N, C-alpha and C positions, 0 to 999 in steps of 0.2 A: 728369273726376274727381268723385266724389261729395263732398258736404259733409262726411261723416264722415271720408273719407280726407284731405281738406284739413285738418280739425281735428287728425288724428293727426300728419300731417307737419309742421304748424305747431309742434307741441310737440317731435316726435322729432328733426327735423333740427338745430335749434339745440342740443338736448341732446347729440346725437352729437358735434357740434363741440366742445362744452364738455368732454365725456368724453375726447376725444382730446387736448385742450390741457392738461388738469389734470396728467397725469403729467410734462409738460414742466418743471414747476417743479423736480421732483427730478432729471430728466435734465440740465437746464442746470447745476445745482449739480455733478453728477458730471463733466460735460464740462469745466467750468472748473477744478476741482481736479485733474483728470487732466493738466492742463498745468503744474501746479506742479512736478511731478517726483518726488514721494515717494508711494509706494504707501500709506503710513499715512493720508494725507489722503483717498484714495479710500475706504479702509476706514471711516474716521470718518464721511464723508458718507453712505455706504451704510447704516451702522448708525444714525446719527442720523435720517436720513430714514425708515428703516423704523420706528423707535421712534415718531416722530410720526404716521406712517401708521396704526399700530396704535391709538394713542390716539384719533385723530380718527375712524377707522373704527368703533370701539366706540360713539362718540357720534353716529354717523350718523342715529340716530333723530330728532335735532333737525330734520333735513331731511325724512325720510320721514314721520314722524308729522304734521308741520305741513302737508305738501303734501296728504295725503289729507283731513284735516279741513277745510282751507281750500277745497279743490275742492268738497267737499259744501256748505259755506256759500255758495260762489259759485253753485252750481247752485240753491240755495234763494233766492238774492238776499238773503241775510241779512248785510247790511253790518256791523252791530254785531259779529256773531260773527267775521267776517273780521278786524276790527281786534283783537278780543280774542285771537284765535289768534296774531296777530303779536306782541302784547305778551307773551303767555305764552311763546312760543318764545324771544324775545329775553331775557326774564327768566331762564329756565332756562339759556340759553347763557351769559349773563354770570355766573350763579351757579356753574356748572361750571367756567368759566374761572378764576374767583376761587379756587376750591378747588385747581386745578392750580397756580396761582401761589403759593398758600400752602404747598403740599406739594411744591414743585418739587424740593427736595433728595432726599427719599426716593424720589420718582418717577424721578428721574434715575439714582440708584444702583441701584434695582431694575431699571431698563431695561438698564443696563450689565451687570448679572449675568445677566439673562434672555437677552440677545443674545450671551452668551459673548464679550464684547468683548476683543480682544487688548490686552495691557498697553501696547504702544506707541501704540495708538490712543485709549486712555482719556482722556488730557488733551485731545485734539482733540475727541472726542465731547462732553466736558464743556463746552468752549468753544462748540461748535455749539448744544448744548442750552440753555445758560444764556442765549443770545441769542434763539433761536427760541421758547422757552417764552413770551416776552412777546407772541407773536403769537396765543396761544390765544384771547383775547377776540375778535380779528378773525376767526379761522378758524371758531370755533364760532358767532359772530354771523352769518357768511356762510352757514353751514349753515341757520340758522333763516330768514334772508332768502331764500335760494335755494328752500327748501321752500315758503315763502309765495308767492313769485313763480310757481313751478310750479303751485301750487293756483289761482292767479289766471289761469291759462292763458297765462302769459308766460315763455317760456324764453329769449327773446332777451337780456334783461337779464343773467341768469347767464352767457350765452355771451360777451357783451361784457366783463363783469367779468373772466372767466377769461382772455380774450385780453389784456386790459390788464395783468393781473397778470404774465403771462409776459413781456410787453415790458418792464415795469418791472424785473422780476427779472433779466433778461438785462443790461439797461443798467447797473443799480446794481451787480450782482455783478462785471461786467467792470471798472467804474470802481474799486470798492473793492479788488478782488483785484490787478489789474495796475496800476492808477493809484496807489493809496495803499498797496499791498503789505500788505494786512491778512490775506491768506491765508484760512484757514478762517473767521476772524471776519468777513471781508469777505463771504464767501458767505452766512453766516448772517444778517448785517445786511441784505444785498440781499434775501434771502427775507423777512425781517421787514418791511422797507419795502414790498415788493410785497403782502404780506398786508394791511397796514393801508391801503394805497392802494385795494386791491380792496374792502375793507369800507367805506371812506369813499365810494367811487363808488357802491356798491350802495345806501347810505343816501341819497346824492344823487339817484339815479334814483327812489327811493321818494318823496322830497320833491317832485320835479318832477312825477311822474306820478300820485301817489295822495293827496297832501296835502289837496287840496280836498275829495275824497270823505271823507277821514278827519275833517276839520274839520266838514263838513256833518252827518255822522252824529252827532258829539259834541254839536254845538249843538242838533240836533233832540232828542236824548235828554235833554239838560239842560232843554230847554223842556218836554218831556212830563213830566219829573220834577217841575218846579216847579208845573205845572198840577195834578198829582196831589196834591202836598203841600198846595196851597191848598184843594183840594177836601176833603181829609181834615182841614183845619185843624190840621196838624202843622207844627212849625217844625223844619226839617232844613237842614243845610248840605250842598250837593252841588256843589262847584266843579269836580269831575272827572267826566267822563262815565262813567256806570255801564257802558257798553258796553266800556270799556277795562279794567275791573277784572278781573284774571285769575280764572278758575274752573278750578282745576287737576285735579280728580278724573278726568275723562275724558281730559284731556291726558296725565296720568301713566299711566293705564290702558293707553292705546294705545301709548305710548312704552316702557312696561315690557316689553310683549311683543316689541317691535322690538329693544330692548336685549338681552334674553335670547336672541332669535334670532340677533343679531349675534355674541354670545359663542359660540354653537354654530358659526357660520360661521368665526370666528377660530380656534376649536379645530381644525376640520377642515383649514383652510389651513395653520396653523402645524404641525400634525402631518404634513401632506403634505411640507412642506419638511424637517422633522426626519427623517422616515422615509427620505427620499431621501438625506440627508446621511449617515445611518448606513451606507448601502451604498457610500460612497466619493465622492470628488470628481467622478469621471466621471459617475456616475448622477445626482448632484446637478446637474451642468451640463446633462445631457440633460433632466431634469425641468424645469429652469428655462427652457430654450429652448422646450420643447413647451408649457409653461404660458403662455408669452408669446403663443402662437397663440390659446389660450383667452381670454386677457386682451383681445387685440385684438378678437376676436369679441364679447366682453361689452360693449365700449365702444359698439358699434353696437346691440346688442339692448337695452342699458339705455336707449337713447334712446326705444325703443318702450314700455319699461316705464314711463318717465316720462309718456308719453302716456296710458298706462293710469291712472296716478295722477291726472292732471289732467282729461282728458276723461271717463274712466270715472267718476271721483269726482264730477264735475259732474253727470252724468246719474243716478248712484246717489243723490246727495243730493237731487235734485229728483224722485226716484221715477219717472223715465221709463225703464221697463224695456226698451222696444223700441229706443230709441236706444242704450241701454247694451249690448244684445246686438249691435247693429250695430258698435259700437266694439270689442267683444270679437272678433267675426269679422274685422274690419279689422286688428286688432293681430296676430292669428295669421296672416293672409294676408301682411302685410308682414314679420312676423318669420320666417315660413316662407320667404319669398323671400330674406331675408338669410341664413338658415341654408343654403339650397341654394347661394347664391352663394359663401359662405365654404368650404363643403365642396368645391365644384368647384375653387376657387382653391387650396386647400390640397392637393387631390389632384394637381393639375397642376403647381403651382409651389412646393409646400411645401419641397422640398429647396433650391431657389434662395433662398427666403426665409431658411432657416436659415443659408445662407452669408453673408447680409447681417448676421446677428447675431454670427457667429463665423467665424474662419478656421482653427479647430482641427479638423483632419480626423478625429481620433480621436473627438471629441464628435459630429460629424456622422454618422460611420459607426455609432456606438453608438445614435444617435437612430432609425435606420431600423427597428430591432426594435420600437420603441414608437410609431412614427409613426401606425399605424392607430388608436390611441386618440384622437389629435388629430382624426382624421376623424369619429369617433363622437360626440365631445363636443358639437358644434353641434346635432345632432339631439336628444340626450338632455337638453340644457340649455334647449331652446326654451321648453317649457311653464313651467319654473321661473322664468325671467325675466319672461315675459308675465304669469303669474299673480301674481308678486310685485307688479307695478305695479297690477294690478286689485285685489288684496287691500288694498293701501295706500289706493287710492282709495275702497274700500268701508269702510275702517277695520276690516277683518276681520283684525286683527293676531293674534288668538289662533290663527286658522287658519294664518297664516304660522309662528307659533312651533311649533305641533303638527307641521306638515309638516317643518320644519327639524330638530326634535329627533328625529323618526322617521327621517329620512334620515341624521342623524348616527349613530344607533344602527346602522343598516344599514351605514354606512361602516366603523365600527370592527369590527363583527362579521365582515364579509366579509374585512377585511384580516387580522385575527387568525387566522381559520380558514385562509386561503389563502396567507399570506405564507411559511410554511415551504416551500411547494411552488413558488410562482410568483414569489416575490421582488418585483421592481419591477412586474411585470405585475399582481400582486395589488393593489398600491397604486393603479394606474391604473383597474383594474376597480372597486375600491371607490369611487373618486372619480366614475366614470361612473354607478354605481348611486346614489350620493348625489344627483347632479343629477336623475336620472330619478325617484327616489322623491319628492323635493321636488315635482316637477311633478305626479306621479300623485296624491299625497295632496291637493294643492291642487285638482286637477281634481274629485275626489270632494267636497271641502268646498264648492267653488264651485257645483257642481250643486245641492247641498243648500240653499245660501244663496239662490240665484236662484229656486228652486222656492217658497220661502216667500213671495215677493212676486209670484208669477205671477198 
């Protein structure tokens, strides 16, 4: 195995494991309340979890923006910049979390309205939200830390933190729900404890693994600062390393593009669910099952996208174009292998997999007409995932925004034009074209960007 492939897999494999374990936090909550005996609890957990998923998804730029810039600083061996980026991401994360805590009441009520929450579930959702909102600093802080770790070519720490979170969540939720009979408040408290434990352990890993480098960089910069001040015969006080003073313009420029791009993604995914719901509960169930196949595929391909952020960003930052191109080829080869594997698995065993998700024969029979779309998605989504990782590593976030907005326009235009004739098939075609357009536009922009430094 080549060195490039080893670098890719060292980042991708732990990231894939992390991606698979992250949704377990929500699934564990659903499984526990499912044994309480009241459907209102399941509805409340589903709505509450979805609400927080949307909130945290929108602020995913804290991870993506940090990882790309940190990877470039790592490639340049620019240690002061690495630390500055960590301080910046954590500062923004805590600032956003503080705003959410301050505005938690209007955010909660807007979420209840937006999610069309049934009246019977509203008090339960409020209980869940009122507890879990205090995990915002931990979750957003973890986004910043995870992005920084990825940029530092270390995805094992996020993996370990994710696994630990799930273990703590399971144990605490079981204890609080069935031991102390706290019901939905117990589930929320268990999730909250798991979030803060994960954040605390992530900080501890940083302290153990990176503190000495951090301290050495700060001391050296303070020494250089004092020498320069003596030389200039100026009296200045510099007790805090200048390398740690945040410099936000580039940070916000990169993250603004990612934020707007995420809004477009949320719009498409939310509309996809809404458009399916308008066609009835059967079609909504069909679309949910088939989208699960896409989600599972995305967990694996996202691992290689993370490798693009870390390894690609490292070589892009150090202006090593040839290794960067080798990483690009390696990512598409590994991603292509994953794409073929999932396509074959779905083609052969897709029906059996659907039976694992539901025993409703009406839903399974209705899924057959739309199942070919699930087979096309891995191929059409390959380039979009891989280029997303590479663009983040290159901090070419404007290209990500342009491609996503273009694809969003394509999605809505095709759906509006074809929906009167093709109904749910129009929705799936529009989604497939959305994925393909993102990848194609990014391919054109990628070629243009790499030619500039050839």
